[in-house]
C-alpha positions in Angstrom: 0.2 -0.2 0.0 1.3 3.7 -0.6 1.3 6.2 2.3 -1.8 8.0 0.7 -3.7 4.7 1.1 -2.8 4.1 4.5 -3.8 7.1 5.3 -7.2 6.9 3.6 -7.5 4.1 5.7 -6.9 5.3 8.8 -9.2 8.5 8.2 -11.8 5.8 7.3 -11.3 3.8 10.4 -11.3 7.2 12.7 -14.4 8.2 11.0 -16.1 5.2 11.9 -14.9 5.3 15.6 -16.2 8.8 15.4 -19.7 7.6 14.1 -19.4 4.6 16.7 -20.2 2.6 13.4 -19.4 -1.0 13.7 -20.1 -2.3 10.4 -17.6 0.7 9.4 -14.7 -0.1 11.9 -15.2 -3.7 10.9 -14.9 -2.8 7.1 -11.3 -1.2 7.7 -10.1 -4.7 9.0 -9.0 -7.5 5.9 -11.6 -10.4 6.2 -9.2 -12.3 8.0 -7.5 -9.9 9.8 -6.2 -9.7 13.4 -6.9 -7.6 16.3 -4.8 -7.9 20.1 -5.0 -6.2 22.9 -4.7 -6.9 26.8 -8.9 -7.0 27.0 -9.6 -9.0 24.0 -6.5 -11.2 23.9 -6.1 -12.1 20.1 -9.2 -12.2 17.9 -9.4 -13.3 14.1 -12.0 -12.2 11.3 -13.8 -9.2 10.8 -16.9 -10.5 12.7 -14.5 -11.1 15.8 -13.1 -8.0 15.6 -16.5 -6.0 15.3 -17.4 -8.0 18.7 -14.6 -6.5 20.3 -15.7 -2.9 19.4 -19.3 -3.5 20.4 -18.3 -4.7 23.7 -16.1 -1.7 24.4 -19.3 0.6 22.9 -21.6 -1.1 25.0 -19.9 -1.1 28.1 -19.2 2.9 27.5 -21.6 4.1 25.5 -20.1 7.8 25.5 -16.9 6.1 24.4 -14.4 8.2 22.6 -11.0 7.5 21.1 -8.6 10.2 20.1 -5.5 9.6 18.4 -2.2 11.4 17.8 -0.5 11.6 14.6 0.4 8.4 12.8 3.6 7.4 12.0 3.5 5.6 8.8 6.8 3.1 7.7 6.2 0.8 4.8 3.3 -0.7 5.3 2.9 -0.1 9.4 1.5 2.8 11.2 1.8 3.3 14.5 0.2 5.9 17.2 -0.8 6.9 20.4 -4.5 7.2 21.7 -6.5 8.0 24.6 -9.7 6.6 25.4 -12.2 8.2 27.5 -15.9 6.8 28.8 -18.2 6.3 31.4 -18.3 2.7 32.5 -22.5 2.3 32.0 -23.1 -1.0 30.6 -21.8 -4.4 31.4 -17.9 -4.9 31.6 -16.1 -7.8 32.6 -18.9 -9.3 34.9 -20.3 -6.0 36.6 -22.8 -3.5 35.3 -21.0 -0.4 34.6 -20.1 1.8 37.9 -20.9 5.3 36.3 -17.3 5.8 36.8 -15.2 7.9 34.2 -12.3 6.1 32.7 -9.4 7.3 30.8 -6.6 5.3 29.7 -3.8 5.8 27.1 -2.4 3.3 24.9 -0.4 2.9 21.7 -1.4 1.0 18.5 0.5 -0.8 15.9 -1.4 -1.6 12.6 -0.2 -3.6 9.8 -2.1 -2.7 6.4 -2.7 -4.4 3.3 -5.0 -4.1 0.1 -7.9 -5.4 2.2 -7.8 -3.3 5.2 -6.1 -3.4 8.6 -4.2 -6.8 8.5 -3.0 -6.9 12.0 -3.9 -4.4 14.8 -2.0 -4.5 18.2 -3.1 -2.4 20.8 -1.4 -2.1 24.4 -2.7 -0.1 27.2 -3.1 -0.2 31.2 -6.0 -3.0 31.3 -5.4 -3.4 34.8 -5.9 0.3 35.5 -9.1 0.2 33.5 -10.4 -2.7 35.2 -9.3 -1.0 39.0 -11.2 2.2 37.7 -14.5 0.3 36.9 -14.8 -1.7 40.0 -14.2 -5.0 38.5 -10.9 -5.4 40.2 -10.3 -3.9 43.7 -7.2 -2.6 44.6 -5.6 -3.2 48.2 -4.4 0.0 49.7 -0.5 0.3 49.9 
């Protein structure tokens, strides 16, 4: 893919997120693409990737993901992101606590003609679980 094609793909991906459009988001991934994160583990295929997005949009109905400018090298793009949202839906075994959550993470995507081939996200998932009340932190 050219740099311009990757930039277009990422703009489509961001727009799908902004619209909370699960089908548009999934369509930016290759049909047999993979998605990996501390929360989802490794999932493969558009339906499984769409399910990850659905889970987070259900748990955080006001979820907002903002991206820093991406760095593109060959067929790979990397960027930092910030997630904010209110835990209002079911989330890892508990009903949303109403807690406002903020997490900063990073992503690395490998892109191909069919879309995002691999998406790998890293962030402090344990911190999100503590913030939402799923995990209880013991005072120091």
